[in-house]
C-alpha positions as CSV (number, residue, x, y, z in Angstrom):
1,M,58.5,131.0,85.9
2,A,58.0,133.0,89.1
3,L,59.0,136.6,89.2
4,I,61.6,137.9,91.7
5,P,60.0,140.2,94.2
6,N,61.2,143.8,94.1
7,K,62.7,143.7,97.5
8,Y,65.1,140.9,96.5
9,R,66.1,142.4,93.2
10,Y,68.1,145.1,94.9
11,H,70.1,142.5,97.0
12,A,70.8,140.4,93.9
13,L,72.2,143.3,92.0
14,V,74.3,144.6,94.9
15,H,75.8,141.2,95.8
16,A,76.3,139.9,92.2
17,P,79.8,141.4,91.9
18,V,80.8,139.7,95.2
19,W,79.7,136.3,93.8
20,L,81.5,136.9,90.6
21,I,84.8,137.7,92.4
22,C,84.4,134.5,94.5
23,L,83.9,132.4,91.4
24,A,86.9,134.0,89.8
25,L,89.1,133.0,92.8
26,L,87.7,129.5,93.0
27,W,87.8,128.8,89.3
28,P,91.6,127.9,89.0
29,V,91.2,125.4,91.9
30,S,88.7,123.3,90.0
31,L,90.3,123.5,86.6
32,E,90.3,120.2,84.7
33,P,92.0,119.4,81.4
34,E,88.5,118.8,80.1
35,V,87.5,122.4,80.8
36,L,90.7,124.0,79.7
37,E,90.4,122.3,76.3
38,A,88.4,125.2,75.0
39,D,91.2,127.6,75.6
40,Q,93.2,128.6,72.6
41,A,96.5,128.0,74.4
42,T,95.4,124.5,75.5
43,P,97.0,121.5,73.7
44,R,94.7,119.2,71.7
45,I,93.4,116.5,74.0
46,V,92.1,113.2,72.8
47,D,90.0,111.1,75.2
48,Y,91.2,107.6,74.7
49,Q,89.5,106.0,77.7
50,K,87.0,104.0,75.5
51,H,89.9,101.8,74.5
52,L,90.3,100.4,78.0
53,P,89.1,96.8,78.2
54,R,85.7,96.2,79.8
55,S,87.4,94.0,82.4
56,F,89.5,96.9,83.6
57,K,88.4,98.0,87.1
58,K,88.8,101.6,87.9
59,R,89.8,102.5,91.4
60,R,90.8,105.7,93.1
61,R,94.3,106.3,94.4
62,K,95.1,106.4,98.1
63,S,96.5,109.9,97.6
64,T,97.9,112.2,94.9
65,R,101.3,113.4,96.1
66,F,103.4,113.0,93.0
67,V,103.5,113.1,89.2
68,V,105.7,110.5,87.6
69,L,107.1,111.0,84.0
70,H,107.9,108.2,81.6
71,S,109.0,107.6,78.0
72,T,107.2,104.9,76.0
73,E,110.3,103.4,74.4
74,S,108.2,102.9,71.3
75,G,106.2,104.8,68.7
76,L,102.7,106.3,69.2
77,R,100.6,103.4,67.9
78,S,102.5,100.8,69.9
79,A,102.3,103.0,73.0
80,L,98.6,103.6,72.7
81,R,98.0,99.9,72.3
82,T,100.1,98.9,75.2
83,L,99.1,101.6,77.7
84,S,95.3,101.2,77.1
85,R,95.5,97.5,77.4
86,R,95.7,97.7,81.2
87,G,95.5,101.4,82.1
88,H,99.2,101.7,82.5
89,S,99.2,105.6,82.4
90,N,96.8,108.5,83.0
91,Y,98.1,110.6,80.1
92,L,100.3,110.2,77.0
93,V,102.0,113.1,75.2
94,A,102.6,112.5,71.5
95,R,105.5,114.0,69.6
96,N,103.3,116.6,68.0
97,G,102.1,117.7,71.4
98,T,98.7,116.0,71.4
99,I,97.7,114.7,74.8
100,Y,95.8,111.4,75.0
101,R,93.8,110.8,78.2
102,I,94.3,107.1,78.8
103,L,92.7,107.0,82.2
104,N,91.0,109.9,84.1
105,K,93.4,111.5,86.5
106,Q,91.3,110.6,89.6
107,Y,92.0,106.9,89.1
108,R,95.0,104.8,89.9
109,S,97.1,103.7,86.9
110,H,99.7,101.0,87.3
111,H,102.6,102.9,85.9
112,A,105.5,103.0,88.4
113,G,105.7,99.2,89.2
114,L,108.2,98.4,92.0
115,S,108.9,101.8,93.3
116,M,109.8,103.9,96.4
117,W,110.3,107.5,97.3
118,N,111.5,108.7,100.7
119,G,110.5,105.3,102.2
120,L,107.0,105.3,100.7
121,R,106.4,102.3,98.4
122,D,103.9,101.6,95.6
123,I,104.2,105.1,94.1
124,S,101.5,104.2,91.6
125,S,98.9,104.4,94.4
126,H,100.1,108.0,95.2
127,S,100.8,109.5,91.8
128,I,99.6,110.5,88.3
129,G,101.5,108.8,85.4
130,I,102.4,110.8,82.3
131,E,104.1,109.1,79.3
132,L,106.1,110.8,76.6
133,V,106.2,109.1,73.2
134,G,109.8,108.5,72.5
135,Y,113.0,106.9,74.0
136,H,115.2,107.5,77.0
137,N,118.2,108.3,74.6
138,D,116.5,110.4,72.0
139,P,115.4,114.0,72.6
140,F,111.8,114.9,73.0
141,T,110.2,117.5,70.8
142,A,109.5,121.2,71.6
143,S,105.8,120.5,71.2
144,Q,106.0,117.7,73.8
145,Y,107.7,119.9,76.3
146,E,105.1,122.6,75.8
147,S,102.2,120.2,76.3
148,L,103.9,118.5,79.2
149,K,104.5,121.8,80.9
150,W,100.9,122.8,80.6
151,L,99.7,119.4,81.8
152,I,102.0,119.4,84.8
153,E,100.9,122.9,85.8
154,V,97.2,121.8,85.7
155,M,98.0,118.8,88.0
156,Q,100.1,121.0,90.3
157,R,97.2,123.5,90.7
158,V,94.6,120.7,91.3
159,Y,96.6,118.6,93.7
160,K,99.1,121.1,95.2
161,I,102.1,119.2,93.9
162,P,105.5,121.0,94.2
163,D,108.1,120.8,91.5
164,H,110.3,118.4,93.5
165,H,107.4,115.9,93.6
166,V,107.3,115.7,89.8
167,L,109.7,112.8,89.4
168,E,111.2,110.8,86.5
169,H,110.4,107.1,86.5
170,Y,114.1,106.1,86.9
171,R,114.2,108.1,90.1
172,V,111.3,106.2,91.9
173,A,111.8,102.7,90.4
174,Y,114.0,100.3,92.2
175,G,115.1,96.7,91.6
176,R,115.7,93.6,93.7
177,P,119.2,92.0,93.8
178,N,120.4,90.2,90.7
179,Q,123.7,88.8,89.3
180,W,125.0,92.3,88.4
181,V,123.8,94.2,91.5
182,K,123.7,92.4,94.8
183,R,121.5,94.8,96.8
184,P,118.2,96.6,96.3
185,H,119.1,99.4,93.9
186,R,118.0,102.3,91.8
187,G,118.4,101.8,88.0
188,R,115.6,99.3,87.4
189,K,114.2,101.8,84.8
190,K,115.9,104.3,82.5
191,D,113.0,106.3,81.3
192,P,112.7,109.2,80.4
193,G,116.5,109.4,80.4
194,V,119.1,110.6,82.9
195,F,121.0,112.3,80.0
196,N,117.9,113.1,77.9
197,F,114.9,114.6,79.7
198,S,115.1,118.3,80.6
199,R,113.3,119.3,83.8
200,A,113.8,123.0,83.0
201,R,112.0,122.7,79.6
202,A,109.1,121.0,81.4
203,G,108.8,124.1,83.7
204,L,110.3,122.3,86.7
205,D,112.8,125.1,87.6
206,S,112.4,125.3,91.4
207,K,115.6,126.2,93.2
208,D,114.8,123.7,96.0
209,P,117.7,121.3,96.2
210,R,115.2,118.4,96.2
211,N,114.3,119.4,92.6
212,S,117.7,118.1,91.3
213,I,117.9,114.6,89.7
214,L,120.9,114.1,92.0
215,Y,118.7,114.1,95.1
216,D,117.5,110.7,96.3
217,P,116.3,110.4,99.8
218,D,116.3,106.6,99.7
219,V,119.9,106.4,98.6
220,R,120.8,108.9,101.3
221,A,119.1,106.9,103.9
222,G,120.9,103.7,102.8
223,R,117.7,101.9,101.7
224,L,119.0,101.6,98.1
225,I,122.3,101.8,96.3
226,P,122.5,104.5,93.6
227,D,121.7,104.3,89.8
228,P,125.1,104.1,88.1
229,D,123.9,106.6,85.5
230,I,123.5,109.2,88.3
231,D,127.1,108.8,89.2
232,I,127.9,109.8,85.5
233,A,125.5,112.7,85.8
234,R,127.6,114.0,88.7
235,V,130.7,113.9,86.6
236,R,129.2,116.7,84.4
237,L,129.7,119.1,87.3
238,V,133.5,118.6,87.3
239,D,134.6,117.2,83.9
240,R,132.4,117.8,80.9
241,G,134.8,116.0,78.5
242,R,134.8,112.8,80.5
243,Y,131.0,113.1,80.9
244,D,130.4,113.3,77.2
245,A,132.7,110.3,76.6
246,E,130.9,108.2,79.2
247,V,127.5,109.0,77.9
248,A,128.5,108.2,74.3
249,Q,129.5,104.7,75.4
250,L,126.0,104.1,76.8
251,S,124.0,105.6,73.9
252,E,123.6,102.5,71.8
253,N,121.9,99.2,72.7
254,V,124.9,97.0,71.9
255,I,126.6,94.8,74.4
256,T,130.2,95.7,75.0
257,R,132.7,94.8,77.8
258,R,131.2,97.7,79.8
259,N,127.6,97.7,78.5
260,S,126.0,94.6,80.0
261,A,122.5,93.3,79.3
262,W,121.4,94.8,82.6
263,R,123.0,98.2,81.8
264,I,121.0,98.3,78.6
265,A,117.7,96.8,79.4
266,R,117.8,97.2,83.2
267,G,114.9,95.4,84.9
268,E,113.6,94.0,81.6
269,Y,116.8,92.2,80.7
270,N,115.3,88.8,81.1
271,E,111.7,89.6,80.0
272,A,110.1,88.1,76.9
273,T,109.6,91.5,75.4
274,T,113.4,92.1,75.4
275,V,115.0,90.6,72.2
276,Y,118.7,89.8,71.7
277,R,120.2,89.5,68.3
278,F,123.6,87.8,68.5
279,P,126.5,88.5,66.1
280,N,125.9,85.2,64.3
281,G,122.3,86.2,63.6
282,T,120.7,84.1,66.3
283,V,117.7,85.8,67.9
284,M,116.4,85.0,71.4
285,R,114.0,86.6,73.9
286,G,115.2,87.5,77.3
287,N,113.2,84.7,79.0
288,Q,114.9,82.1,76.8
289,I,118.5,83.0,77.8
290,R,120.0,81.0,80.7
291,N,123.7,81.8,80.8
292,W,124.0,85.6,80.9
293,D,127.8,85.4,81.3
294,R,128.2,84.0,77.8
295,I,126.4,86.7,75.8
296,P,128.9,87.8,73.2
297,V,130.1,91.3,72.7
298,G,128.3,92.9,69.7
299,T,124.9,91.5,70.6
300,V,122.2,94.0,69.9
301,V,119.3,94.5,72.4
302,F,115.8,95.5,71.4
303,L,113.3,96.6,74.0
304,N,109.5,96.4,74.1
305,R,109.1,93.8,71.3
306,D,105.8,92.2,72.4
307,R,104.5,91.4,68.9
308,T,106.0,88.8,66.5
309,E,105.9,91.4,63.8
310,D,108.0,93.8,65.9
311,V,110.7,91.1,66.4
312,K,110.8,90.2,62.7
313,S,111.1,93.8,61.6
314,V,114.2,94.6,63.7
315,T,116.0,91.3,63.4
316,A,115.5,90.6,59.7
317,T,118.7,90.4,57.5
318,V,117.7,93.8,56.1
319,P,115.5,95.4,58.9
320,V,112.1,96.7,57.6
321,I,109.7,99.3,59.1
322,E,106.4,97.6,59.7
323,Q,103.1,99.1,60.9
324,G,103.7,100.4,64.4
325,T,107.5,100.2,64.1
326,T,109.6,103.4,64.1
327,A,113.0,104.2,62.6
328,F,114.4,104.5,66.1
329,D,113.2,101.0,67.0
330,I,115.6,99.7,64.3
331,A,118.5,102.1,64.2
332,G,118.4,103.5,67.7
333,P,120.2,106.9,68.1
334,A,121.8,106.3,64.7
335,Y,118.4,106.8,62.9
336,K,119.2,110.4,61.9
337,R,122.8,109.8,60.9
338,S,124.1,110.2,57.3
339,D,125.3,106.6,57.3
340,T,121.8,105.2,58.0
341,Y,120.0,104.7,54.7
342,Y,116.3,104.3,54.1
343,I,115.1,102.4,51.0
344,F,111.4,103.3,50.5
345,P,109.0,100.8,48.9
346,R,109.2,102.5,45.6
347,G,113.0,102.4,45.5
348,T,113.7,106.0,46.6
349,I,116.8,106.3,48.8
350,K,117.4,108.8,51.6
351,H,119.9,108.9,54.5
352,G,119.0,110.0,58.0
353,R,119.8,113.6,57.5
354,Q,117.5,113.9,54.5
355,V,114.4,112.6,56.1
356,R,112.1,115.3,57.5
357,R,108.7,113.6,58.3
358,W,109.6,110.6,60.5
359,S,106.0,109.8,61.3
360,R,105.3,109.3,57.6
361,I,107.9,106.7,56.7
362,P,105.8,104.1,55.0
363,P,105.7,100.4,56.1
364,G,108.0,98.3,54.0
365,T,110.9,100.8,54.1
366,R,114.2,99.0,54.5
367,V,116.8,100.4,57.0
368,L,120.6,100.0,56.6
369,V,122.5,101.2,59.7
370,H,126.2,102.2,59.4
371,Y,126.5,101.7,55.6
372,N,128.5,103.5,53.0
373,A,126.7,105.5,50.3
374,P,125.4,103.3,47.4
375,V,127.5,102.8,44.3
376,A,126.8,101.2,40.9
377,L,127.4,97.5,40.7
378,N,130.2,97.9,38.2
379,S,132.0,100.4,40.5
380,A,131.9,98.2,43.6
381,G,135.0,96.1,44.3
382,L,135.0,92.4,44.1
383,Q,135.7,91.9,47.9
384,A,132.9,94.3,48.8
385,V,130.4,92.5,46.6
386,K,131.2,89.1,48.2
387,R,130.8,90.2,51.8
388,N,127.7,88.6,53.3
389,D,126.4,91.9,54.8
390,T,126.6,93.8,51.5
391,V,123.1,94.8,50.3
392,F,121.9,95.1,46.7
393,L,119.1,97.3,45.5
394,V,118.0,95.7,42.2
395,P,115.9,97.8,39.8
396,R,112.2,97.7,40.6
397,S,112.9,98.0,44.4
398,E,114.1,94.4,45.1
399,V,116.4,94.4,48.2
400,V,118.7,91.4,48.7
401,V,121.8,90.6,50.6
402,A,125.0,89.2,49.2
403,A,124.6,86.0,51.3
404,N,121.5,85.2,49.2
405,V,123.1,86.0,45.8
406,P,125.2,83.0,44.7
407,D,126.1,84.6,41.3
408,T,126.3,88.4,41.3
409,S,127.0,88.4,37.6
410,Q,123.3,87.7,37.1
411,L,122.3,91.0,38.7
412,N,120.9,93.8,36.6
413,S,123.5,96.4,35.5
414,G,121.4,99.1,37.2
415,T,121.8,97.5,40.6
416,L,123.1,99.7,43.5
417,V,125.5,98.3,46.1
418,F,125.5,99.2,49.8
419,T,128.6,98.1,51.8
420,K,128.8,98.0,55.6
421,K,131.2,100.5,57.2
């Protein structure tokens, strides 16, 4: 190794502080999540890119002007499987705050689909996609908001993205005319939730009017008609009571006279991954239904059911949590209620308010939604026992429905009875 001549040592020592100051100024510009991972305040980051199929072709975006936020409408395992299959997101934020890197941020992920913002189409080619594990009508966790805020700040520094260019999926997605909406429209997507996601908790607190979810340049310009949920969001400014009542009517995935298949499933209403369970027990996928005007009130709609196991778990006579299925998949917003009961494989019973570790509910757990507290068989009335939707928990954890029990007198005396509310 050559020695540094004496005449250059002086210059190196004198100018070293200048170089250090320059590096300190430039450092934030080049920050990557990969680099920041060593910082104590940095969320845990898992590189999941190796799960992309070999056939997946990475290509760079045309520009990076936006960040688009999504909710998975499924649990973690299902989301990782779906997103990594085709690179449908750049990042995924789990409910415990862990960040999964699905696809490096420099590459285009096909996350926004049919989309437009301020006249610019194909927003996937101009944005980074971030998914939050969860549902558009179920609150995200504090850990998720903390990690999301950190991740957004990194992207904003790297790409100079302002708060008002961090957009929810429902704000950029649009749909073509259908039998419910006759013109191109907002509302094709509902994630991460008009009434659910908090921009303030994600650090998006700019006072710029364009930072409001009520701002939509394409609706203003007449290119699209507005999302009906945004009209309800405006009601909050003038009548909080009416707002709460309207939101409550839309909270469950059950078809009513007001809640149509499109209002619940939006752009996926006729997809194979959207499953309909009719009041008589019949189950059909969206692509099998032909006459949408005849779907009866009381039909339950399940989203993102791509696997046969997912369909069976939520449409069984007594729904059961399978590997990759969550309590929310089955019970929706009612999963935490005191009239939703969980019968664990070993026979333990808990209602929604008693469960603490939702991620640890074992496969094989039965779920009863809107049921009364269990009573002993000899205490249940004769009419309740004969109802087809009554559920029996026989000693040794056997769960059966009344419709499958021709002679209830043959049941063990220790049997518990759950009756539908």
